[in-house]
C-alpha positions in Angstrom: 7.0 -0.1 -11.6 2.9 1.0 -10.0 0.3 0.6 -12.4 -3.1 1.7 -11.9 -6.2 0.9 -13.8 -9.8 1.4 -13.4 -12.5 2.0 -15.9 -14.9 5.6 -15.5 -17.8 6.2 -17.2 -17.1 9.8 -19.1 -19.8 12.1 -18.4 -18.5 15.9 -19.1 -15.1 17.2 -20.1 -13.1 16.2 -17.2 -12.0 13.1 -15.5 -10.9 13.2 -11.3 -8.4 10.5 -11.0 -7.8 9.4 -7.0 -5.3 7.1 -6.0 -5.2 4.7 -3.9 -3.2 5.5 -0.7 0.9 4.6 -0.7 0.8 5.0 -5.0 3.4 6.6 -6.4 3.9 10.0 -6.2 5.5 11.7 -9.0 5.7 12.2 -13.4 3.3 9.2 -15.0 1.8 8.8 -18.1 -1.7 8.4 -18.5 -3.4 7.2 -21.5 -6.8 7.1 -22.0 -8.6 4.2 -24.4 -12.4 4.7 -25.6 -14.4 1.7 -25.1 -17.2 1.1 -27.5 -20.8 0.5 -25.7 -21.0 -3.3 -27.9 -17.8 -4.2 -26.2 -19.3 -4.4 -22.8 -19.0 -7.7 -22.6 -15.4 -7.2 -22.6 -15.7 -5.1 -19.6 -17.6 -7.2 -17.8 -15.1 -9.7 -18.4 -12.0 -7.5 -17.0 -14.5 -6.9 -13.9 -14.7 -11.4 -13.4 -11.5 -11.2 -14.1 -10.5 -9.0 -11.0 -13.8 -10.8 -8.9 -11.6 -14.1 -9.6 -7.7 -12.8 -8.4 -9.2 -11.4 -5.8 -11.2 -14.9 -5.2 -7.6 -16.7 -5.5 -5.7 -14.3 -3.1 -8.1 -15.2 -0.7 -7.1 -19.0 -0.3 -5.2 -19.9 3.1 -1.3 -19.3 2.6 0.1 -22.9 4.3 -0.4 -26.0 2.2 -2.4 -29.1 4.0 -0.2 -32.1 4.8 -2.6 -33.9 1.9 -1.1 -31.4 -0.7 2.4 -31.3 0.5 2.3 -35.4 0.6 1.1 -34.7 -3.7 3.5 -32.4 -4.1 6.4 -34.5 -2.6 5.2 -37.7 -4.7 4.8 -35.6 -8.1 8.3 -34.2 -7.7 10.1 -37.7 -7.1 7.8 -39.1 -10.0 9.0 -36.7 -12.1 12.8 -36.6 -11.3 12.8 -40.4 -12.1 11.7 -39.7 -16.0 14.3 -40.0 -18.3 13.9 -38.8 -21.5 17.3 -39.4 -23.5 18.9 -38.0 -26.0 17.0 -36.1 -28.6 
């Protein structure tokens, strides 16, 4: 399921939605939720979350040798753990 969300300023009685290229074509459910002016922090939090998400996605896709070794050591340590029966 594709989900598209965007914050818009409603200035008159119409909203035009431009979907990204390749977005699903067909029927969709449109829900409009108002955001009161005193919740502007919530909107900025959502924008900051989006920026943070994009920053995390920019991380290199390959692990370094140290990261691989650290993961292996942790995995070995966890496999030695024997909690017994509860």
